[in-house]
KOLMAR-796747 format. One record per residue (C-alpha): residue in one letter; x negated, y, z negated. Coordinates in steps of 0.02 Angstrom, whole numbers, padded with zeros to 5 digits, always signed. Each point is the difference from the previous one (the first is absolute). Example, Ala and Ser with C-alpha at 12.3 -4.5 7.8 and 13.67 -1.06 7.14 Angstrom:
2
a-00615-00225-00390;s-00069+00172+00033;
END
This chain:
783
m-03595+01344-01917;r-00077-00165+00058;h+00039-00079-00170;l+00179+00056+00015;f+00022-00091+00168;r-00087-00155-00074;f+00119+00000-00147;a+00151+00017+00114;a-00059-00145+00108;v-00026-00113-00152;a+00171+00046-00066;r+00083-00044+00166;r-00092-00168+00005;e+00052-00042-00178;n+00182+00047+00036;l-00001-00112+00153;v-00069-00146-00100;f+00134+00030-00132;l+00136+00001+00132;l-00066-00158+00082;r+00000-00089-00168;r+00182+00048-00026;y+00054-00046+00176;r+00082-00168+00022;s+00056-00074+00165;p+00189+00027+00015;k+00110-00152-00005;p+00071-00047+00170;a+00165+00091+00025;t+00143-00122+00001;a+00127+00027+00140;p+00171+00045-00067;s+00116-00148+00003;p+00132+00010+00136;p+00173+00053-00057;t+00117-00140-00046;p+00158-00021+00105;p+00165+00018-00093;k+00096-00156-00049;p+00187+00029-00007;p+00101-00116-00111;k+00068-00161+00074;k+00181-00049-00028;p+00025-00155+00107;q+00173-00024+00073;k+00058-00145+00108;f+00101+00020+00160;s+00083-00131+00110;f+00073+00009+00174;h+00031-00130+00134;g-00066-00131-00122;i-00168+00089-00014;t-00057+00061-00172;w-00136+00127-00033;e-00063+00102-00147;d-00030+00187-00001;p-00099+00067-00149;y+00026+00181+00052;s+00183+00005+00048;w+00030+00115-00150;m-00083+00142+00095;s+00152+00021+00113;n+00127-00002-00141;l+00044+00185+00011;n+00143-00016-00125;d-00111-00068-00139;k-00067+00149-00098;v-00134-00104-00086;a-00061-00068+00166;m-00007+00175+00072;r-00102+00062-00148;h-00121-00142+00032;m-00004+00052+00184;d-00045+00178-00048;v-00144-00064-00106;c-00058-00115+00141;m+00004+00139+00128;e-00101+00113-00115;q-00129-00138-00021;e-00007-00028+00188;e-00029+00185+00028;k-00144+00004-00125;y-00076-00157+00074;t+00004+00070+00177;e-00080+00162-00061;a-00136-00097-00091;v-00041-00112+00149;m-00006+00148+00119;s-00088+00121-00120;d-00171-00023+00082;s+00072+00055+00167;e+00066+00166-00063;k-00122+00103+00104;l+00043-00100+00155;q+00186+00022-00033;n-00022+00188-00018;k-00100+00008+00161;l+00128-00103+00094;q+00144+00101-00069;f-00083+00161+00056;e-00025-00073+00174;m+00178-00063+00014;a+00084+00154-00073;s-00090+00110+00125;r+00074-00104+00142;i+00180-00001-00057;p+00089+00119+00119;f+00055+00149-00101;d+00159+00036+00096;l+00089+00151-00068;s+00133-00035+00130;t+00068-00144+00101;p+00002+00019+00189;p+00145+00114+00046;l+00142-00094+00084;r+00107+00093+00126;w+00185-00041+00002;g+00112+00117+00096;p-00049+00180-00042;w-00089-00046-00161;l-00171-00058-00056;y+00013-00113-00154;y-00152-00036-00109;r-00057-00032-00178;r-00137+00098-00086;v-00079+00000-00172;e-00010+00160-00099;e-00158+00034-00097;g+00000-00078-00172;k+00157-00102+00033;q+00009-00190-00001;y+00142-00026+00123;p+00033+00077+00172;v+00134+00118+00061;l+00108-00041+00151;c+00010+00153+00112;r+00055+00056+00172;r-00020+00150+00113;l+00068+00050+00167;a-00121-00055+00135;s+00033+00158+00098;l-00071+00107-00141;n-00167-00086-00010;d-00061-00095+00153;e-00179+00004-00065;f+00047-00080-00165;i-00151-00076-00089;s+00068-00080-00155;h-00150+00000-00115;k-00018+00190-00004;y+00085+00023-00167;p+00056+00116-00083;p+00034+00111+00154;a+00079-00149+00089;g+00170+00053-00064;f-00013+00185+00037;d-00007+00099+00162;f-00106+00151-00042;a+00034+00081+00169;s+00186+00015-00032;g-00005-00006-00190;k+00126-00141-00002;r-00005-00169-00080;i+00013-00127+00141;e-00005-00159-00105;q+00149-00079-00085;k-00026-00117-00147;l+00121-00145+00006;i-00051-00115-00145;d-00132+00034-00133;y-00046-00173-00062;n-00083+00075-00154;q+00174+00056-00052;e+00068-00171+00045;a-00129-00075-00119;e+00078+00103-00139;r+00169-00078+00043;f-00072-00175-00005;g-00109-00002-00154;g-00163+00066+00073;f-00003-00122+00146;a+00048+00041+00179;y+00011-00141+00127;e+00111+00021+00152;e+00059-00155+00094;l+00112+00076+00136;s+00031+00174+00070;e+00107+00045+00150;v+00039+00173+00066;s+00173+00017+00074;p+00007+00021+00190;n+00068+00177-00022;h-00150+00041-00113;q+00116+00061-00140;f-00026-00140-00129;i-00129-00124-00059;a+00045-00164-00086;y-00138-00084-00099;t-00026-00133-00133;m-00115+00018-00150;y-00061-00141-00111;d+00073+00002-00175;k-00138-00090-00095;d+00098-00019-00162;n+00143-00091+00089;d-00103-00081+00139;y+00107+00057+00146;f+00007+00136+00133;k+00120+00144-00022;l+00078+00091+00149;s+00008+00190+00006;v+00055+00119+00137;r-00069+00176+00013;n+00069+00147+00098;l-00144+00065+00107;n+00074+00174+00018;s+00023+00035-00186;g-00129-00124-00067;s+00123-00062-00131;l+00050-00179-00038;c+00172-00052+00059;s+00118-00058-00135;k+00031-00161+00096;p-00046-00127+00048;q-00121-00035-00143;v-00009-00189-00005;d-00109-00130-00087;r-00079-00155+00080;v-00001+00062+00181;s-00104-00099+00125;n+00051+00073+00170;l+00081+00153+00074;a+00056+00072+00168;w+00084+00161+00057;a+00164+00014+00097;k+00114+00137+00068;d-00152+00109+00041;g-00047+00009-00184;q+00175+00020-00072;a+00006-00181-00061;l-00128-00112-00083;l+00000-00190-00002;y-00102-00091-00131;v-00029-00177-00066;v-00008-00041-00185;t-00076-00153-00083;d+00064-00114-00136;q-00089-00037-00164;k-00114-00123+00092;k-00050+00136+00125;r+00098-00080+00142;p+00071+00130+00122;y+00182-00052+00003;r+00117+00149+00016;l+00016+00132+00138;i+00080+00166-00047;g+00055+00142+00114;s-00005+00171-00085;t+00095+00146+00076;d+00121+00097-00110;d+00027-00160-00098;d-00097-00163-00009;a+00071-00147+00098;l-00052-00182-00009;l-00044-00056+00177;l-00072-00172-00036;e-00035-00111-00149;e-00088-00168+00007;s+00044-00111-00148;d-00110-00143+00061;e-00163+00012-00099;n-00098-00054+00153;v+00056+00145+00111;h-00099+00162+00011;i+00054+00163+00084;n-00109+00124+00092;i+00051+00157+00098;r-00084+00124+00117;n+00043+00136+00125;t-00028-00021+00185;k-00124+00133+00054;d+00133+00104+00088;f+00107-00005-00160;r+00149-00064+00102;f+00015-00160-00102;v-00045-00079-00166;t-00054-00182+00012;v+00039-00117-00145;n-00106-00157-00015;t+00059-00141-00112;f-00116-00148-00019;t-00037-00156-00099;t-00141-00125+00017;t+00105-00092+00131;s+00099+00134+00093;s-00004+00178+00067;k+00138+00118+00054;v+00001+00179+00065;f+00152+00114-00012;l+00025+00170+00079;i+00079+00154-00082;n+00050+00150+00104;a-00093+00143-00084;a+00132+00125+00056;d+00132-00097-00097;p-00090-00103-00133;l+00159-00058-00086;s+00070-00078+00158;g-00075-00170-00041;l-00141-00117+00048;k-00013-00084+00170;l-00099-00162+00015;v-00120+00012+00148;w-00126-00138-00033;e-00021-00157-00104;c-00114-00151-00001;p-00011-00156-00110;s-00173+00039-00072;l-00095+00139-00087;a-00062+00115+00137;h-00070+00174+00022;c+00137+00103+00085;i-00016+00186+00042;i+00132+00087+00107;e-00022+00167+00090;h+00120+00096+00111;h-00042+00085+00165;q+00124+00076+00122;g+00144-00120-00031;y-00106-00157-00024;l-00050-00092-00157;y-00178-00068-00002;l-00039-00144-00118;f-00180-00037-00047;t-00008-00171-00083;d-00093-00162-00025;a+00158-00106-00019;p-00005-00180+00064;r+00050-00034+00180;a+00112-00147+00043;g-00026-00064-00176;q-00190+00001+00020;s-00109+00109-00111;i-00114+00118+00098;d-00165+00080-00041;y+00027+00178+00061;h+00121+00147+00009;y+00105+00042+00152;l+00118+00139+00055;l+00184-00021+00045;c+00129+00126+00057;s+00190+00010+00005;p+00125+00138+00041;v+00070+00082-00156;n+00179-00029+00060;d-00025-00180+00056;p+00174-00081-00013;s-00069-00177-00003;n+00025-00108-00152;p-00131-00048-00045;r-00099+00148+00068;k-00115-00036+00147;w-00183+00046-00018;e-00117+00014+00149;e-00187-00025-00010;v-00103+00152+00049;f-00175-00074+00027;l-00051-00170+00062;n-00105-00099-00122;d-00188+00021+00028;e-00106-00106-00118;d-00153+00108+00039;l+00084+00166-00042;i+00097-00001-00163;v+00114+00145-00052;e-00040+00036-00182;d+00111+00153-00026;v+00107+00127+00093;d+00050+00182-00029;f+00134+00095+00096;s+00017+00181+00050;d+00124+00083+00117;k-00109-00023+00154;y-00134-00128-00047;l-00024-00170-00078;a-00164-00022-00092;l-00068-00177-00012;i-00133-00070-00115;l-00070-00152+00089;r-00123-00137-00043;e-00105-00086+00132;g-00092-00139-00088;c-00075+00086-00153;n-00003+00171+00085;f+00132+00132-00031;r+00072+00113+00135;l+00111+00153-00006;c+00105+00054+00149;s+00157+00093+00052;v+00137-00040+00125;k+00125+00124+00071;l+00183-00016-00049;p+00131-00049+00045;l-00055-00176+00039;s+00082-00094+00142;t+00146-00091-00082;g+00120-00126+00072;k-00128-00066+00124;g-00081-00132-00108;a-00165-00006-00093;v-00159+00066+00081;k-00184-00029-00033;l-00074+00131-00111;r-00155+00013+00109;k+00107+00050+00150;l+00073+00153-00085;d-00070+00175+00019;i-00105-00012-00158;r-00109+00140-00065;y-00137-00067-00113;l-00052+00120-00138;s-00176+00029-00061;l-00066-00104-00145;p-00170-00011-00085;k-00101-00161-00015;h+00038-00146-00115;v+00180+00051-00038;c+00068-00115-00136;q+00169+00082-00031;i+00119+00125+00082;s+00140+00066-00110;p+00142+00112+00064;g+00013+00164-00092;p+00162+00076-00066;n+00061+00048+00174;y+00164+00079-00052;d+00020+00116+00150;f+00091-00108+00128;y-00003+00139+00130;s-00187+00032-00007;s-00121-00074+00127;v-00136+00000-00134;m-00019-00157-00107;r-00114-00022-00149;f-00099-00158-00039;i-00131-00048-00128;i-00148-00085+00083;s-00110-00111-00110;s-00169-00083+00028;p-00128-00086-00112;v-00130+00127+00057;m+00105+00159+00005;p+00100+00095-00131;d+00186-00004+00035;a+00051+00125+00133;v+00172+00081+00002;v+00028+00032+00186;d+00137+00090+00096;y+00022-00067+00177;e+00086+00105+00132;l+00089-00137+00096;t+00034+00110+00151;t-00183+00037+00038;g-00099-00129-00099;r-00088+00136-00100;w-00043-00041-00179;n-00031+00109-00152;i-00090-00062-00154;i+00102+00082-00137;q-00094-00070-00149;q-00157-00103-00019;q-00138-00001-00128;n-00172+00039+00068;m-00114-00117-00098;l-00157+00073+00077;h+00032+00167-00081;e+00096-00069-00150;r+00149+00111+00036;t+00174-00017+00070;r+00079+00095+00141;i+00186+00031+00007;l+00039+00082+00165;y+00154+00057+00090;g+00040+00107+00152;a-00138+00079+00103;n-00135-00054-00123;s+00031-00185+00024;a-00111-00113+00104;s+00095-00013+00162;v-00061-00117+00135;t+00069-00045+00171;l-00066-00163+00067;d-00036-00030+00182;n+00081-00170-00019;a+00154+00066-00091;n+00110-00061+00143;s-00089-00165+00018;k+00101-00158+00027;c-00017-00159-00099;s-00156-00054+00094;g-00092+00163-00036;p-00114+00040-00147;v+00090+00018-00164;n-00121+00073-00126;s-00066+00176+00016;k-00160+00031+00094;l-00163-00001-00096;e-00017+00190+00003;d+00178+00019-00063;s-00021-00123-00143;q-00105+00124-00097;s+00159+00098-00035;w+00060-00142-00109;n-00132+00023-00136;e-00052-00179+00026;l-00138-00075-00105;s-00047-00137+00124;e-00167+00087+00029;f-00046-00042-00180;y+00106-00154-00040;a+00025-00150+00113;c+00161-00100+00013;e-00004-00179+00065;q+00134-00134+00015;f-00011-00189-00006;d+00119-00147+00018;v-00037-00118-00143;p+00062-00181+00008;s+00101-00044-00155;a+00011-00172-00080;d+00132-00055+00127;g-00087+00079+00149;v+00110+00156+00011;k-00103+00155+00045;v+00007+00134-00136;p-00044+00181+00047;l-00144+00067-00104;t-00053+00183+00009;i-00165+00062-00072;v-00062+00177-00025;f-00180+00043-00042;s-00122+00144+00008;r-00099+00005+00161;s-00156+00030-00104;n+00028-00171-00080;k+00028-00140+00123;p+00103-00151-00054;e-00152-00112+00028;d-00082+00086-00150;k+00101-00116-00115;t+00079+00139-00098;p+00135-00008-00136;g+00179-00005+00063;i+00180+00019-00054;l+00142-00097+00081;h+00176+00074-00005;g+00157-00105+00018;h+00188+00011-00027;g+00101-00124+00104;a+00178+00023-00061;y+00170+00072+00048;g-00054+00012+00182;e-00087+00164-00044;l-00148+00069+00095;l-00166-00017-00089;d-00057+00175-00044;k-00158+00022+00104;r+00009+00189+00005;w-00154+00102-00039;r-00012+00027-00188;s-00118+00137-00052;e-00047-00087-00163;l-00073-00147+00098;k-00128+00119+00077;s-00099-00013-00162;l-00019-00188+00026;l-00031+00013+00188;d-00138+00128-00027;r-00081-00118-00125;g-00010-00137+00130;w+00159-00096-00036;v+00106-00087+00130;v+00188+00032-00016;a+00102-00142+00076;y+00187-00028+00027;a+00079-00173+00022;d+00168+00005+00093;v+00062-00162-00077;r+00166-00084+00036;g+00145+00067-00100;g-00044+00177+00050;g+00057+00106+00146;g-00065+00060+00166;h+00005-00169+00088;g+00186-00038+00010;k+00132-00079-00109;k-00074-00174+00020;w-00164+00061-00075;h+00097+00060-00151;h+00102-00159-00019;e-00155-00110+00012;g-00064+00078-00161;r+00150+00002-00116;r+00092-00119-00117;t-00063-00179+00027;k-00129+00065+00125;k-00081+00126-00118;h-00152-00114-00002;n-00034+00056+00179;s-00030+00178-00061;i-00123-00060-00130;n-00092-00115+00121;d-00012+00142+00127;y-00078+00113-00130;i-00123-00133-00056;s-00049-00034+00181;c-00037+00184+00029;a-00104+00006-00161;k-00101-00151+00057;f-00023+00076+00173;l-00074+00160-00072;i-00129-00100-00098;e-00038-00135+00128;t-00032+00128+00137;d-00112+00101-00117;i+00111+00153+00013;v+00009+00000-00190;e-00137-00071-00110;e+00043-00158-00094;n+00054+00035-00179;k+00034+00182+00045;l+00179-00010+00062;a+00142+00083-00095;g+00188-00024+00023;w+00128+00140-00009;g+00189-00018-00008;y+00146+00113-00042;s+00166-00065-00070;a+00040-00158+00100;g-00178+00013+00066;g-00056-00028-00179;l+00086-00169+00005;l-00090-00039+00163;v-00173+00042-00068;a+00027-00082-00170;s+00061-00160+00083;a-00152-00001+00113;i-00112+00020-00152;n+00085-00147-00083;q-00040-00109+00151;h-00176+00064+00034;p-00068+00101-00147;d-00177-00023+00069;l+00043+00101+00156;f+00019+00164-00094;r-00116+00098-00113;a+00136+00122-00054;a+00179+00053+00034;v+00117+00146-00030;l+00185-00037-00025;k+00116+00150-00001;v+00172-00018-00086;p-00006-00183+00053;f+00137-00132+00009;l-00082-00144-00095;d+00136-00102-00086;p+00129-00045+00135;t+00065-00154-00091;n+00066+00093-00151;t+00040+00163+00090;l+00109-00085+00131;l+00082-00116-00126;y+00025+00126-00140;p-00012+00175+00075;v-00029+00134-00131;l+00017+00137+00131;p+00134-00011+00136;l-00054-00094+00157;i+00081+00018+00170;a+00040-00131+00132;a-00156+00046+00099;d-00109-00053-00148;y+00075-00175-00002;e-00005-00011+00190;e-00184+00041-00010;f-00061-00108-00145;g+00135-00133-00011;y+00160-00046-00091;p-00041-00097-00159;g+00167-00090+00014;d-00063-00082+00159;l-00114-00145-00050;n-00119+00022+00148;d-00014+00186-00032;f-00027-00030-00186;l-00140-00125+00031;a-00082+00122+00121;i+00012+00140-00128;r-00081-00109-00132;d-00136-00047+00124;y-00053+00177+00048;s+00037+00091-00164;p-00161+00087-00059;y+00050-00014-00183;d+00036-00187+00008;n-00154-00056+00099;i-00149+00075-00089;q-00144-00124+00005;k-00073-00059-00165;d-00186+00006-00046;v-00046+00090+00162;l-00092+00165+00021;y+00119+00130+00070;p-00047+00164+00086;a+00009+00163-00095;v+00174+00073+00016;l+00070+00173-00034;v+00190-00001-00015;n+00084+00170+00012;s+00179+00000-00061;s+00130+00117-00071;f+00153-00005-00111;n+00099+00076+00142;t-00025-00133+00133;r+00121-00121+00081;f-00109-00146-00050;g-00016+00036-00187;v-00163+00031-00091;w+00031-00162-00096;e-00039-00099+00159;a-00174+00078+00006;a-00025-00021-00188;k+00053-00184+00005;w-00113-00041+00147;v-00150+00089-00076;a+00021-00091-00167;r+00019-00170+00083;v-00151+00022+00114;r-00104+00040-00153;d+00070-00155-00088;h-00032-00123+00141;t-00159+00057+00090;i-00184+00008-00046;y-00041+00160-00093;d-00137+00105+00079;p-00019+00180-00060;k-00070+00044+00171;r+00167-00053+00075;p+00128+00085-00112;i+00189-00011+00023;l+00064+00177-00031;l+00174+00072-00017;n+00016+00187+00032;l+00163+00092-00028;t+00040+00146+00113;t+00123+00138-00040;d+00159+00042+00093;l-00075+00167+00052;v-00143-00067+00107;e+00093+00029+00165;e+00035+00180-00048;n-00173+00047-00064;r-00156+00019+00107;y-00114-00018-00151;l+00079-00164-00056;q+00002-00067+00179;s-00186+00024+00020;k-00035-00063-00176;e+00090-00165+00031;s-00083-00023+00170;a-00171+00041-00075;l+00025-00132-00135;e+00041-00132+00132;a-00151+00044+00106;a-00117+00009-00150;f+00063-00170-00059;l-00035-00078+00170;i-00174+00078+00014;k-00043-00050-00178;m+00055-00180+00027;m-00100-00017+00162;d-00155+00071-00081;s+00010-00101-00161;
END
């Protein structure tokens, strides 16, 4: 036995020696070479305007009528897709993790918040396995405890054995009518609740088609069924429908009244005039707005007799926002029109008797101007006027009893019997809900904050009580949709407070808002721009990661059309916040929220102010150590993409990465030779190329025309789509030219990612796109 063990030991030793002799040190593994970016073909073409000549090697990409060019575009887009996949392939696990996180936070709403109008509750819900929702209603008296997400029994009353829900429109069936795609632009229920008029997008023809459905029978009415409808309004208590149609250039130019037969009420042959209509909330009148870039008019139609003609009630020699409401024999006009020929920076409210015999009509001011308390919006009911106010950068919401004192001159808003309504902290936006019921004392608003998911809130204006109807609870990763006795109902001790009293809810009450301020901090700064103007900057960060930690950051910007910068809580950003990122928002000039002057100071020849404001905010984040140097990313959507790309052109060293979503990158060619129809507001915003000063400004800020040569650019992910107002060719041209001009660094790739048209309708695709963006940013900061 001992010899056997000795033999085995010798054998093992000899085998080991044999193996060692055969073993050779492995050659060092060579890292795989980085993927090569695509190189689309160049076909240089010269352009001249105002004596300036330039060459565009990629102008062929926008030639939609050239079949050969479009085949080349298809090949290029396929190459771009493969390149993006190759560059991001090593982050696949991170993308999957992020997508799982984000998908779990998307509110899975099987129903929209029920809206009460008259005796009915209207809502939309999604049936299991269906892509599109169903518009439904039920009598409020049959189900006061309605909780919309309890499907399938939501539509059946088991106690009585009766179906209590009525389906009005099944958008899955509408998709069958419109080639598998269902997108609704407008829908209006008649005031007698017997009909619904709505417009669906006809993708094949690129217009919206009007249909009317009988709510009692559920069947489509034989007429009107009209193409290219942009606006609609009911008259004669639902027995007549007024609608506006557009021309081939999508200009709303013709107003039709449809009763037994269609009648032409107004047609504007001037290509600069646009028509818009709406009902007053009491359905007594239809207002008709006609406007150009240099004038505004408002006409009134008696809804009881819509064919009796249009009566001019207001006009001004400039483009102005004009909304008219009616209350107990008085017209109320909410406008920002110039006064005494001088442009103003705010909205104001005027009133005039409906039957004023004066010519021109006399309008009386309702409130005295108060520079410290700006009226942002108004909403009327039978007994109350709701006001959205701004005091500095802080929003307020209040109600005033109606009727107001008229004929006695303007009064100070602060001297009225104002009831301030409860709001959470850090409110960044208040949007009126679809408050159709003129005779209800309950008004709905959507309250937004950078550190709180949007809250749909019903305010009882008589008592000051407030009910949170819908708000996602991020702490439990679920959504509540409440109505009736189950809703969070709070009565504040300060509900009857005057202007000098506290405005926001008390600390113990704020917990009802599902705020996240315990976990995420929100801070605001005033950042001096290049010309000394103070630019509001908002930052959000996790309380477990202080800004002094020099963390990565992302800076959002938009700055166009006078629109508010979207600073609402976005659940997908939680993945970055929880990883120590700072999320920042630059309220640059050109945007909204700070008056008309703020908008005008950032458009046309002053667009450079928007870009300088954004750059100043980026520098502030780095210089104050809020964001670590070389770890700042830019983020811009649409016109915001132009803002961020222009800032990169001027200071590529400021940014480590950027995400541009369906960006506007080639204003010179798009404004000169529009492939897709542009409207007057686009030229008012970015400039008229026919004007030499505007044209020079466009050339100066254009991202496509000012890419620096032989400079290292940040990594950029451009998300675009074939179905975007600013065509995918703009993104493709910019990406190709940046690669041509700048220093190539595989650690700073320039990527073009194409999204599908279904992203907005699909939770999976939404989270997938957001996960790709976040993974790209994390990868670029870590590389």
